[in-house]
C-alpha positions as a Markdown table, in Angstrom:
| # | Residue | x | y | z |
|---|---|---|---|---|
| 1 | Unk | 100.9 | -74.0 | -56.5 |
| 2 | Unk | 100.5 | -75.8 | -53.2 |
| 3 | Unk | 97.7 | -76.1 | -50.8 |
| 4 | Unk | 98.6 | -75.4 | -47.2 |
| 5 | Unk | 95.9 | -75.7 | -44.7 |
| 6 | Unk | 93.1 | -73.4 | -45.8 |
| 7 | Unk | 95.3 | -71.5 | -48.2 |
| 8 | Unk | 96.3 | -71.9 | -51.8 |
| 9 | Unk | 99.9 | -70.7 | -52.1 |
| 10 | Unk | 101.0 | -69.7 | -55.6 |
| 11 | Unk | 104.7 | -68.9 | -56.3 |
| 12 | Unk | 105.0 | -66.1 | -58.8 |
| 13 | Unk | 108.3 | -65.6 | -60.6 |
| 14 | Unk | 109.9 | -63.7 | -63.4 |
| 15 | Unk | 109.3 | -60.2 | -64.7 |
| 16 | Unk | 105.8 | -58.8 | -64.2 |
| 17 | Unk | 105.6 | -56.2 | -67.1 |
| 18 | Unk | 103.6 | -55.3 | -70.1 |
| 19 | Unk | 105.0 | -58.3 | -72.0 |
| 20 | Unk | 104.1 | -60.9 | -69.4 |
| 21 | Unk | 100.9 | -59.1 | -68.3 |
| 22 | Unk | 98.5 | -61.4 | -70.2 |
| 23 | Unk | 100.2 | -64.5 | -68.8 |
| 24 | Unk | 99.9 | -63.3 | -65.2 |
| 25 | Unk | 96.3 | -62.1 | -65.6 |
| 26 | Unk | 95.3 | -65.5 | -67.0 |
| 27 | Unk | 97.2 | -67.3 | -64.3 |
| 28 | Unk | 95.6 | -65.2 | -61.5 |
| 29 | Unk | 92.2 | -65.8 | -63.0 |
| 30 | Unk | 92.8 | -69.6 | -63.0 |
| 31 | Unk | 93.9 | -69.4 | -59.4 |
| 32 | Unk | 90.8 | -67.6 | -58.3 |
| 33 | Unk | 88.6 | -69.9 | -60.4 |
| 34 | Unk | 89.8 | -72.8 | -58.3 |
| 35 | Unk | 87.4 | -71.6 | -55.6 |
| 36 | Unk | 89.8 | -71.5 | -52.7 |
| 37 | Unk | 88.7 | -68.9 | -50.1 |
| 38 | Unk | 92.3 | -67.9 | -49.1 |
| 39 | Unk | 95.0 | -67.2 | -51.7 |
| 40 | Unk | 98.6 | -66.3 | -51.0 |
| 41 | Unk | 100.8 | -65.0 | -53.8 |
| 42 | Unk | 104.4 | -65.7 | -52.9 |
| 43 | Unk | 106.3 | -63.0 | -54.9 |
| 44 | Unk | 109.9 | -63.9 | -53.8 |
| 45 | Unk | 110.7 | -64.9 | -57.4 |
| 46 | Unk | 109.6 | -61.7 | -59.0 |
| 47 | Unk | 112.7 | -60.0 | -60.5 |
| 48 | Unk | 110.9 | -56.9 | -61.9 |
| 49 | Unk | 107.5 | -55.3 | -61.8 |
| 50 | Unk | 106.2 | -52.3 | -63.8 |
| 51 | Unk | 102.8 | -50.6 | -63.8 |
| 52 | Unk | 101.3 | -53.4 | -65.9 |
| 53 | Unk | 102.4 | -56.0 | -63.3 |
| 54 | Unk | 101.0 | -53.8 | -60.5 |
| 55 | Unk | 97.7 | -53.6 | -62.4 |
| 56 | Unk | 97.7 | -57.4 | -62.7 |
| 57 | Unk | 98.1 | -57.7 | -58.9 |
| 58 | Unk | 95.3 | -55.2 | -58.3 |
| 59 | Unk | 93.1 | -56.9 | -60.9 |
| 60 | Unk | 93.6 | -60.2 | -59.1 |
| 61 | Unk | 92.6 | -58.6 | -55.8 |
| 62 | Unk | 89.4 | -57.3 | -57.4 |
| 63 | Unk | 88.6 | -60.7 | -58.9 |
| 64 | Unk | 89.2 | -62.4 | -55.6 |
| 65 | Unk | 86.9 | -59.8 | -53.9 |
| 66 | Unk | 84.2 | -60.4 | -56.4 |
| 67 | Unk | 84.0 | -64.1 | -55.5 |
| 68 | Unk | 84.4 | -63.7 | -51.8 |
| 69 | Unk | 88.1 | -64.8 | -51.7 |
| 70 | Unk | 90.9 | -63.2 | -49.8 |
| 71 | Unk | 94.1 | -62.6 | -51.7 |
| 72 | Unk | 97.3 | -61.5 | -50.0 |
| 73 | Unk | 101.0 | -61.0 | -51.0 |
| 74 | Unk | 104.0 | -62.6 | -49.3 |
| 75 | Unk | 107.7 | -62.4 | -49.7 |
| 76 | Unk | 107.5 | -59.2 | -51.7 |
| 77 | Unk | 110.9 | -58.1 | -53.0 |
| 78 | Unk | 112.2 | -54.7 | -51.8 |
| 79 | Unk | 111.8 | -53.0 | -55.1 |
| 80 | Unk | 108.2 | -54.1 | -55.5 |
| 81 | Unk | 107.4 | -53.3 | -51.9 |
| 82 | Unk | 108.6 | -49.7 | -52.6 |
| 83 | Unk | 106.4 | -49.5 | -55.7 |
| 84 | Unk | 103.4 | -50.7 | -53.6 |
| 85 | Unk | 104.2 | -48.1 | -50.9 |
| 86 | Unk | 104.8 | -45.2 | -53.4 |
| 87 | Unk | 101.5 | -45.9 | -55.2 |
| 88 | Unk | 99.5 | -46.5 | -52.1 |
| 89 | Unk | 98.7 | -50.0 | -53.4 |
| 90 | Unk | 100.0 | -51.4 | -50.0 |
| 91 | Unk | 96.7 | -50.1 | -48.5 |
| 92 | Unk | 94.7 | -52.2 | -50.9 |
| 93 | Unk | 97.0 | -55.3 | -51.2 |
| 94 | Unk | 97.8 | -56.9 | -47.8 |
| 95 | Unk | 101.5 | -57.6 | -47.7 |
| 96 | Unk | 103.3 | -60.1 | -45.4 |
| 97 | Unk | 107.0 | -60.8 | -44.9 |
| 98 | Unk | 106.6 | -64.6 | -45.2 |
| 99 | Unk | 104.1 | -67.1 | -46.5 |
| 100 | Unk | 103.8 | -68.5 | -42.9 |
| 101 | Unk | 102.7 | -65.1 | -41.6 |
| 102 | Unk | 100.1 | -64.8 | -44.4 |
| 103 | Unk | 98.8 | -68.2 | -43.7 |
| 104 | Unk | 98.6 | -67.5 | -40.0 |
| 105 | Unk | 96.6 | -64.3 | -40.7 |
| 106 | Unk | 94.1 | -66.3 | -42.6 |
| 107 | Unk | 93.8 | -69.0 | -40.0 |
| 108 | Unk | 95.8 | -71.5 | -42.0 |
C-alpha cells in the first residue's frame, strides 16, 4: 500500500478465488478501516479471478460506500476486465486503465 496525494493505492496480486477469498476480504476490510476517502485497487498483479474474487471486489465496494469512501479499480488484467463486462460489474465498479488515471479522477 502507498499513499499518493488523496488516494490510498493498494496493489493486489495473486489468484482471487474461493481459496484466497477470506484473505482478500480481510485485506479489503483493513484498507477501508484506515479511513481514507479515496482507495485505488491496482489489480495488475492479479493472475486469476473467479466468482469468489469478483464477490470480494463487490463486497469491498459496498463496504467503502457504507463509510463514504470511493473505491475504484486500476490496471485490470484483460481476463478480469472481460469478467467485469460479462457480469455487468463494470457498471458498479469503476475501472481505470492506470493508477494515474484513477488518482486524477479522484483529484489526487
